[in-house]
N, C-alpha and C positions, 0 to 999 in steps of 0.2 A: 504494500500500500504506500502511496505517496502522500506528501504533506504540503500544505499551503500556509504561508504566513501573510495575513492581510495587514499591510502597514501603510495604508493611504490616509486620506483625511487631511485636514488643515491644522489639527492640534490647537484650535482656537482657545480652548480652556487653559492652555499653558503658555499663552503669549506673555511676554516677548521671547521666552526661551525657544519657541518654535517658529520664530520669524524666518530664520534661515536654516534651521535644522529640524528634520523630522522627529516627532516625539519618540519614536521607537529607537532613536539614536542617542537620546538623553541618558546620562549615567544613573544607574542604580547600583550602589556599592562599587564594585571594581569593573563592571561591565556595562556596555550600552544595553538598553532595555531589550533589544531584539535578541540578544544572546539567550535570554531566558526562555522565550517560546521556541527558539531553535533547540535548546536543550530538552525541553518538554517532548518535542518530537523525536530527537535523537535518542533519548533515554528509553523510548518505546520501540526502538529499532528502525525508525523511519529516517532514511538517509537522503532520499531524493526529495528535495524541497524547492518549491517555487515561492519567491518573495514578490508580492504585489505592492507597488508603491505608487504615489502620485508623480506627476510630471516633474516636479521641482527637486526631487530628492533621490531619484534612482541612482545617480552617479555616486552619491554618498554611500549608499548600501554596497554598491559594487566595489568602491575603493576600500571600504572597511572589510568586507567578507570575501571578495574575489570569487573564485570558483567553489569555495568551501573546503578545499583540499586540506588546509591546515587544521580544520575541525573534524576531518573524517567524513565530510558531507559532500553531496553533489548538488550545488545550488544553481537554480535558474532564476531569471528575473522577467517581469513584465510590468506594464504601466496601466494604471487606471487613469484615463485622460482627465476626468473630473469626478469629484465626490458624488457617487450615486448609490451609496449604501453597501453594506457588507455583502448582501446577496449578489449584487451586480459585480462586485469585485471577485467573488468566488466564481461567478460564471466565466471569468477570463481564464480559469484553470482547466476548462474542459479538455482541450487538446493535450495539455500536460498530463492529465489523469489517465489518458489512454484507455478510456472505457472501464477503468477500475474504481474501487472505492477510494475515498479521499478523507484525510484528516485535516481540518482547517482550524487555525488558531489566530486570534487577534494579536497584532504585533506589540501591544502594550499590556498584555496579560501575563502575570507572573504567578506561578504555582509552586507551593512547597512540595506537593505530592508528585509522584511519578505515576504514569498510567499505562505501564507496559501490559499488565494483565488484561485491563479493559480493552485496550486496542487490539491485542492478539486475539481475544475472544471475538471482537467485532469482525476481524478479518475472516473468520471461519463461519460466521453467521450468514444465512442465505441472503437476507436483504434487510433494509431498514436503516435507522439512524439512531444516534445516541448523543444525548447532551449531558453536561456535567453541572450539577446544582450545588450551590453553597448558601447556607443560611447567613443573612446579612442584616445589618441594622437599618439599611436604606434601600429596600427592594424596589421602591418607586423609581430608582435610577436605571433599572434594568428590565429585561423581559422576566415576567413573573409567572411561574407555573401553578396551575391548579392541579393538585395531586389527590388521587383516590387510590389508596392501597399502594400497589406497585406500578400504577399507571399515571401518566400525565393526561389530564382531560383536555386542557388547552393552555396556551401561553398568551399572556397579554403584555403588550409592549409599553413600558413606562406608565403603569396605571396610577391614577391618583389615589385609589383605594386598593392597595395590594391584597390579594386574596390569600397569600401565604408569605412567610418570611424568607422565601428562597429566591435567589437570582439565578438565571441561566447564565453561566459564565462563558467566556470566550473560547471554548474548545468544542468543536463539533465533528462528529463522524457521520459520513453519508455514504449510501450506496450510489451506484451510477445513474439512478433515476433523478438525482438532484439537478442534473443539467437541464432536463426537460421541465422540471418544476420551475426553475429559475426563468426559463424562457417564457413561461405562461404568467409570471407575476405582473401585477400592475403597481405602479408607484403609489406609495402611501401619501398622506397629506403633507409629509415632509419632502415629497418629490423623490424618494429613494425606494429602492427595492429592499424590503426588510427581511432579515434572516429569520425573524419570528414567523413570517408567512411561510417560509420554507419548512420550519419546524412544525407548524400547524398542519401542513400537508401530511407529514408522516404520522402525526397524532391521529388525524382523521382516517388515515390508512390503517391504523392499528399496529404500526411497526416502529413506533418511537419508544426507545428505552432510555433510562437515565441512571446515572451514578451520582453519589453524593461525594463531594470533595471533603476529605477529612482534615487536611492541613489548611494553612491559610492560603488565601487567593487575593490578589490585588489587581484591579483594573487601574493602571497607573496613568490615567488620563487627566487628572486634576492635581493641583498643587498639594492638597492634603494627602491624596493617595500616593503621589510620587514620594513624598516625605516618608509615609508609612512603609512603602516598598523598600526604600533605602535602609530603614531601621531593621526591618524584618530580614532582608537579605543579608545584611551584615551580621545579624545574630544567628541565623539558621542555615543559610546556604553557603556563605563564605567563598567557596570555589566551585567552578563548573569543570568537570572532566568529560570532555566530549568523546574521548577515545574509549568507548564502551564495547563490551563484548556483545 
C-alpha cells in the first residue's frame, strides 16, 4: 500500500510564520513538522509516499527531502494548484495509487502512536475505509462522529453542537473506490471538496471502520497546538529513526 501526505493550504492561522514557509515545514522539536507524518507512514511499512503541496512551497519540500533516499523512503511530489479541500487534494493521488489502497495523512498531524497493526490489517481486508478517532476537549474544530457500539453512524463537519467528544483525526485509509467517490463530490458551502463527505460514503456503504488513538495527537495548525506539539514531542518522541525493519 502507498501513502499520501497532504501538505497544501495557506496556513493562515499561523501567519506570519507561514508567509513564506509552508506550515508543514515549521519546526516541532528537532524536526520540520512533515517528518512526523512521514514517520507515521514509514513506521507502518509504507515507503512509497506522495507529498501534495501548494504552488508556492513545492520546491521547499523537494530541497528538504529530495528523493527520500536518506530516510529509506521513495518520495514523489505533486501540486494542488489552489486550496480546494482535503478530498480534492487526495484525488490528485489516483495515478500514484495505481488502483491500490491508499493511506492518507495530513501534513500537520503528529501522533505519538504507531499504527502498523491497523494498517497491515486494513491491507488484507476486502474493501472499505478506516478512520482514527481521538477524544478531545474541542471537537467542534473537527469532523465529529456519531458512534453506536462498534459502528460510526455519521460524521458531521465542525458542528456547533458536537454529538460526541471524539474528533476524526488526520489519518485515513481507503480502498480504491475512493477515487470514484471523490469525482462525484460537490463542493461544500466553503467551496471545497470535504473529506467528511468521502467518509460518509463509506459509512452509508457499511464499510467504514474506526480505531481509537491511545496516545496523544496534535493537529499543529494553530499557535496553541504548535506550542503543544513542541512540548509533547520533546518529552515523548525525542528522535525519529526512519530506518525500520
